[in-house]
C-alpha positions as CSV (number, residue, x, y, z in Angstrom):
1,M,123.8,109.2,103.0
2,F,121.9,106.8,104.8
3,R,121.0,107.5,108.8
4,A,119.5,104.9,110.8
5,T,118.3,105.9,114.2
6,F,118.2,102.9,116.9
7,Q,116.6,102.7,120.3
8,T,117.6,99.6,122.4
9,T,116.0,99.1,125.9
10,L,118.6,97.3,128.4
11,Q,117.1,93.8,129.7
12,P,119.4,91.6,131.6
13,D,118.5,88.1,130.1
14,G,117.8,89.2,126.9
15,V,120.0,92.3,125.6
16,L,121.7,90.1,123.2
17,N,118.6,88.4,121.7
18,G,116.5,91.7,121.2
19,M,119.9,93.3,119.5
20,K,120.3,90.5,117.2
21,C,116.7,90.8,116.3
22,R,116.6,94.6,115.9
23,I,119.7,94.2,113.3
24,K,118.2,91.5,111.4
25,A,114.9,93.5,111.0
26,R,117.2,96.2,109.1
27,Y,119.4,93.9,107.0
28,A,116.8,94.6,103.7
29,D,116.4,98.1,104.5
30,V,120.5,98.8,104.5
31,S,121.3,96.1,101.8
32,T,119.2,97.5,99.8
33,L,120.7,101.2,99.9
34,V,124.2,99.7,99.8
35,L,123.1,97.8,96.6
36,A,121.9,100.5,94.9
37,D,125.1,102.8,96.1
38,C,127.4,100.2,94.7
39,N,125.4,100.1,91.0
40,R,126.0,103.4,90.7
41,Y,130.1,102.5,89.8
42,A,129.2,98.9,88.5
43,R,130.0,98.2,84.8
44,D,126.9,99.4,82.6
45,D,127.7,99.0,79.0
46,T,125.1,96.0,78.6
47,G,122.9,96.7,82.2
48,R,123.1,92.7,82.8
49,M,125.9,93.4,85.9
50,I,123.0,95.5,87.3
51,A,120.2,93.4,86.9
52,S,122.2,90.2,88.1
53,S,122.6,91.7,91.1
54,Y,119.3,92.1,91.9
55,A,118.2,88.3,90.9
56,A,121.2,87.1,92.9
57,S,121.5,89.5,95.4
58,N,119.5,88.2,99.0
59,S,118.8,91.5,100.8
60,N,116.9,90.2,103.9
61,V,120.1,88.0,105.4
62,G,122.7,91.1,103.6
63,R,124.2,89.2,100.8
64,L,125.0,91.3,98.1
65,V,125.9,89.6,94.6
66,W,126.8,90.2,91.4
67,S,126.2,87.4,89.0
68,T,128.1,88.1,86.0
69,P,131.2,85.7,84.1
70,Y,133.3,89.4,84.5
71,A,132.4,90.4,87.9
72,S,134.6,88.1,89.6
């Protein structure tokens, strides 16, 4: 189980900008954990699907991709 703790400081003019930056800073952490959890259920007869997920995904922006013909 993944647990994240966030602390926010409210500033009248920068509330949304500050929140967006904090959320984007956690994309990579959350995406990496979600990818690992999903790969536990991925088809694993040759290992190509799981390997493709690490090569095709961009965890910095929260984009997870399994790039094999039978993954779609």
